[in-house]
N, C-alpha and C positions, 0 to 999 in steps of 0.2 A: 504494500500500500504506500502511496506517496506520502512522504514525511514533510513536505514543504508546508510552511505556516499558511493556514487558511484563516480568513478573517470574516467577521460579520459586520465590521465597521471599517470605514476608509481612513487610512493614515496619510500623512503628508506625501510620502513617496508613492502611495497608491493613487492619490489625486493627480500628481504630476504624470505618472505613467499613463493613466486613463486619458489625460488631456492630450498627450503626445500621440497615443494610439488613435484617438478621435480624429486628430488632424490628418494622420496618415491614412486612416480609413476614408476620410472625406475625399482626399485626392484620388485614391484608388477607385472609390465609387463613381466619381465623376468620369474617370478614364474609361471605366467599363460601360457605364450607362450612356455616355455621350455617343458611343458607336451607333446604338439603336436610334437615338434622336437625330443623328446626322446622316442617316442612310440616304434620304433623297438628295441631300447636298453632296455627299460623296459620289453618288451615282452621276450627278451632273458634272462634278469636277473631273471624273475619270471617263465620262462619256460611255457609261455602261448602264444596264437596266437595274431597276430597284431590286428585282428578284435575285440578280447575281450578287449585289452588294450585301443582301441579307445573309449570304454565306459567311460573311465576316463574323456574325454572331455565332454561327456553328463552330467556327475556328476558336473563338473565345472558350466555348464549351469543351471541345475535344482536346484543346491544349492542356486542360486541367486533368486529363486522365492519368498523367504521370505523378500526381500528388502522392499516392501511396509509396513511391520511392523515397519521398522525403519524410514521411510520418515517423518511421522508426528512428531515423537520425535526429528528428526533433525531440523525441522522447529521451534520447541519450544526451544530446548536446544543448538542449534548452530551446524554448519556444520563441524567445525574443530574437534570437539569431535568425530564425527562419521568417519571423515577421519582417525583419530588415531585408532579407534576401528577396522575399516576395515584392516588397515595396520597390527595390531597385529595379527588378524586372519590369514592373508596371510603368514607372515613370520613364524608364529608358525606352520602352516600346511606344509610349505616347509621344515622346520627343522625336523619335525616329519617324513616326507616322507623318509628321509635318513635312518631311522631305521625300515621302514615298512617291515615285513618279507614275506608278500604275497599280492595278488591282493586285497583282502578284506580290509586289513589294508591301502593299498594305496588309496582305495576308500574313506575311512574315512578322511584321510589327505587331499585329493583333495576336498572333501566336505567343509572342513574348508577353504581351499584356495578360492574356488568359492564363499562362503558366504562373506568372507572378501573383495574380489574383487568387488562384487555387492554393498556392503555398501560403500566402498571407491569411486566407480565410480559415484554414484548419489550424494554423498556428495561433491565431487570435483566439479562437474558441477553446483550444487546448490550454492556452495561458490563463484564460478566465477560469476554466475548470480547476487549474492547479492552484490559483491564488485565492479563490473566494468560495465560501461554503455554498452548498446547493440551495439552502434556504434563501439566499440573497442573489443567486446567480442570474435569475431572470431580470432583476433590477439592473445589474451590471451590463448584461447583454442588451437590455433595452436602451441604456444610456449610450453605449457604443454604436448601436444601430441607428441612433439619431443622425450619425454621419451619413449613412446611406440615404436617409430621408432628406437630409439637408442638401445632398447633392442633386436629388431630383427636384427639390423645391427651388433651389437657387443656382446650384452649380451647372446643371445641364442647360437650363434656360440661358444662363450667362454665356456658355460656350456656343450655344445656338445663335445668340444675338451677335457674337463676334463673327460667326460664319456669315451672318446677314450683312453686317457692317463692312467687313473686310473679305475674308474667304475662310474656308474650312481648315486650311493649313494653319492659320493663325490660332484657331481654336485648340489644335493639338499642341502647338508650340507653347502657348501660354500655360497650359496645365503641366506640360512636361518640365518647363523651367521652374515652375512653382514647386514641383516635386523634388527637383534637384536641390533647391535651396533648403527645403524642410529636411532632407536627408543630411545635408552638411551640418545643420543646426543640432539635430537630435540623435544622430546615430551613436554618438559617444555615450549619451545617457542610457540608451537601450542596451548597448553592449555591457555597461557596468551593471545595470539592473539584472541582466541575464546571468552575469557572473555571481551576483549576490544570491539569486534564486538557486543556482546550481550548487552553491556551497551548503545549502540547507538540506539537501537530499542526496541520497545515494544515486549515482549514475546508473541508469537502466541498461541491462544487457540487451542485445538485439535478438529477442526471442520472436522472430518474425513468424516462423512456421507454427509455433505453438499458439501464437495470438490468432492467426488465421483459422486454425482448427477450432479454437474457442468461439470465434465469431460464427462459424458454420453451425455450431450446436446451440447457440443461445437464441431463443425465439424472438425476444424483444430487439436485440441487436440486428438480427437478420431482417426482421420486418421493417425496422427503421431505415436500413440501407435500401430495401426494395422500394419503399414508397417515395424516396427522395427524387429520383429522376422524373416520375410523373408529376409530382408537385411543382418541380422547377420548370417543367414545360409550360405551366399555366401562365406565369408572368412573362416568360420568354416569348411564347407564341402570341400573347396579347400585345406586347409592346412592339415587337419588330414590324408588325403591320399597322400599328396604330397611327403613325404619322401619315402613311399613304392613305389609310381609310379616312382620316380627318381631312386630308387634302381633297379627296374625291367627294365626300358627303357634304362637308361644311365649307368647302372652298377656302380653306385657311392658308395663309402664307407661312413662311418659315418662322418668323417671330411670333405669330399667333399660336402656332403649334408648340413653340417653346413655352408659352404661357400655360397651355393645356398640360404640358409635362410638369409644370410646377404644381398643378393640382394633384398629380401623382405623389409629389413630395408631401403635400399637405395630408393626403390620406395616409401615407407612410408615417408621418409624425403622429397622427392620431393612434396608429397601431403601436408606435413606440411608447406613447403615454400609457396606453392600456398595458403594454408589456412591463413597463417600469413599475406601475402602481398596483397591478391587478394579478399578473401571472403567478407570482410567488404565493399570494394569498389564496387565489381561487383554485390553484392546481394547474400545473403546466399541461398535463394531458387533457383535462377538461377544456382549458383555454384553446388548445390546438384543435380539438374536435369542433367546438362551436365556431371558431373563426374560419376554419377551412370549409365548413359547410356553407357559411355565408359567401365565401369566395367562389364556391362552385356555382351558386345561384347568380351572383353578380356577373361573372364572366359570360354566362350563357345569355343574359338579357342585354349586355352591352351593345351589340350591333343593332338592336331594335329601338335604341334611344334616338329619336329623330330631331330633338332640339338640343342645343348646346347645354342648357341648364340641366336637363335630365342626364345627358352624357357626363357632365362634370360630377353630379351627385353619385352616379353609378361608379365612376372611377374612384371617388373618395371611399366608398364602401369597399370596393374591390381591393384597393391597395392597403387600406387600414386592416382588413381581414387577413390579407396576405402576410403583412409584417407581423401581426400579432400571432397568427397561427404557425407560420413557418419557423419563427425564432423560438417559439415555445417548444416546438418539436426538437430543434437543434439543441436547446438547453437540456432537454431530457437526455439526449444522447451523450452529452458531456459527462454524465454520471453512470452510464451503463458499463463502462470498462475503465475505471480510474487508473489502473496500473499501466495501461497502454493507451492512454487518452489520445496522444498524438497519432498513433497508428490508426485507431478507429476513426478519428475525425478526418484524417487524410483520405481514408477509404470513402467516408461520407462525402468528402470533397470531390473525389473521383466520380461518385454517383451523381452528385450535383452537376458536374461538368458534362457527364453523359446526357443528362436531361437538357441542359442548355444547348449542347451541340446537336442533339438529335431533333429538337423542335423545328429548326429551320428546314432541315432535310425532309422531315415528314410533312410539314405543313406548307411547304413551297407549292407543290402541285394542288393542294387543297385550296390555297389562296388564289392561284391562277385560274382554276376551273370552277370553283364553287363559291369563292368569296369569303369575306370576314366572318359571316354568321356561321358557316360550316366549321371554320377554324375554332371559334370560341365554343361551339356546341361540343365538339370532341374534347376540348380542354376541360370543360365543365364536367363532363362524364368521367374523364380520367381522375379529376380531383375527387369526385364523389366516391369512386371505388377505393381510392387511397384513404379517405376518411374512414371507411368501413374497416380497412386493414389496421389502421391505428387503433380504432376502438376495440377490435377483437384480439389483437396480437401483441400490442406494446404495453408493458408494465412500466409505470413511471419509476425512475430510479429512487431508491431510498436515500434519505440524507445520510451522509457519511460514507456513501459508496459501499453498500452491503452486497452488491452483486459479486459474483465469483471473480477471483483474481486469476487470470490466465497464466500468470507467471509462476 
């Protein structure tokens, strides 16, 4: 069992650490989400179809399939090191995208962004699981996830506005340079904090095969990994065609679409608030079940909203439910296998990437031949099936990590 000090209250170093992680998460979230928001602009810049550019989202997903290679190493050498590694990959990929001359070059840069995001994502969740007790972990995850919401609320509309004022290359350049500055300022602190954490616990051996065998026999762990790809398809499939759908139905320009994407951020903020103040008290499994059920309904009815007011309200409910439900599920998983948390969360990250990468491939022909309503109907049904799996097969982790230790 992990011997690292866990806490139910925030100390000075914890506040500084969370603040730095929040800023890094914000930059990474903007870098990942801006790709979907800028799909029409990138298509015009490179003189290719929107359908071809949506494959960039698939690359973001599939590039994260390698994350299990890093999970056992993160268990052994510390999660903050891999938070930094993921961050470097993301801001480097964003910065290089500003100079990509064609779609193939963009794909290489986006591959780097996706790999970095996957490494950062599982390292962040594992670090939170190591440092904070399960009873308050939902609150900590909710606080950090505000960064993802803030990127949708302000960051993505900002880079979309830059694309409208100047061009899309300046959007990537501005975020990439900001990431470089943040890395130079805070990498030293994170490296020192990683060393302090590693000094408080015994370094874990690389029991990879034994861990994988345990995952295969634990019902809750296996069910959690199975549902992640389908759940991740829901926001991915919804968002990658959202800008094009808004252009076609409501005749919106790039700046106006950016404002609609800020509504996504507001919905996510509402989900963060619920996560921060309610998930720990209400129960993380119950929170996930209710929120993901709302998500299933909202995504199905979205294409039938014919006025902007109803569209905005539906998007608010959709992304509030998504944020609350999905982060509640991820928080449950941080306690299912405490002794190999990084390994499990890296595999969860791989499944997350599988869902992100598969969604554009599956739904590209659906979008082209049947339209947005067919895409969201399938997504809503997938979500409903996964809600049933969570309800029947996943047991919420007990405080203190009472689940079996695979080591």
